[in-house]
N, C-alpha and C positions, 0 to 999 in steps of 0.2 A: 707184353711180356719181355723181361730182359734177360740177359744171360747168353751164354753160348754152350756148344758142346764141342767135344774133341773128336777129330775124326782122323785116324791114322791112314797113312799111305797103304797099309795092309789090306784096307778095304777093296783096293784093285784086285786082290787076289782072292776075295771071299766069293764063295759058291753063287752068292745070289746077284753078285755085282752086275752080270750081264743080261738079269732079267729086269727090265726097268721096272715093272708095277712093284715086285717083291723089294727091290731096293727101295723105292721110292716110299713104300709104306714103312719099311723100317726106319729109314731116316726122319720121317715125320714121327714116329713112336717115340724113338730118341728126343726129338726136339720137343715133345710134348708131355715127356714122362716127368713126374715130380722129380726135382734136385733134391729135394728133402722132405721127411716124413711131414704128412699133413692129414686132416680129416675133410670130409664132406659129407654132409647130411647124414651124419652119424657113422659113416664108414671110414675105416683107418686106410689110409693111401700111404703106401710107405715109398721111400727113394725108389725110382726106378718103375714105378707102376703108374698106371693113369685109368681113368674111367672114359670109355668111349662106346661106340657101336658101329656095326657096318655101314649104317645108313650116314652117320655123322662122317666118319671116314670117307665115304664114297664122296659126300658133298664137298669136303674140304680138299681132296685131292683131284676132285672132277674125273673119277674113275667110276665104272659100275660096281654095283654090290657084288656082282660074280667075281670082277677083278679083285675086290677086296678080300673075298672069301678065300680065293685061289692064293692070294699073298699070304695071308695070315695061316693058311694050312701049310704052305711051304715053310714059314717061320717057325711053325710049331714043331713040323717035321724034323728040323735040324737043331731044335732045342734051343731057338733064338728068344722065344716068349712063351709064356703060358697064358692062357685064358679061362678065366672063371667067369661064367655067364651068369646073369641073372635075368629076371624077367624085364627089366627095364633097360640094362646096359650090360657091359661086360668090361671086369677089372682084367686089364692087360698087365702082365710082368715082363720086363726084359730080364731075362735070366741073367745075363753077365753084365748088368748095367755098370757096376762098379768097375769092371775090368774096361769098359769102354769110356767111362767118364772120369774116373780117378785120377787126378793131375800129379799126384805123387808116383804114380806108376811110371817107369821110365822103360823106353825099348831097350831089349837086352842086348842090342849092338851099339847103344850108346852110351857114354859115361855119365855117370851121376853129377851134381856141383860137387860133391865131397871127393869123387875121383878127379875131377877137374882141378879143384884146388890143391890136391895133393900134388898132381903134376906140376902145377905152377910154382907151388912153394919149393919144390926140389930141384927146379931149373934156376942155374946161375943168373944173376941180375947183372945188366950191362953196366 
């Protein structure tokens, strides 16, 4: 699996940052979520979604199923994710995936390239 995710320093202020299992599960979900629309066995899986289950997450993260269940409930409680269960798996949607992963978005306190270019163009040359 190739690619990367973006992770802002604002995560240090996130309400689940100091809850290790919830934080770890959420970062894992960000890493595993589809970065583009796809399909699997006839199911449409959109960008920001993934198919998984508690047992699979527990094995991948070396956590107990109870730890996974608690972390997922925490993330649902604060509307970070939604879960659509089936008999075989769960479709997890990261609610604000675009907010977390769209590279075109810039932090509000930093200038965009356009603003930086305007400042540079208006400055005298030596």
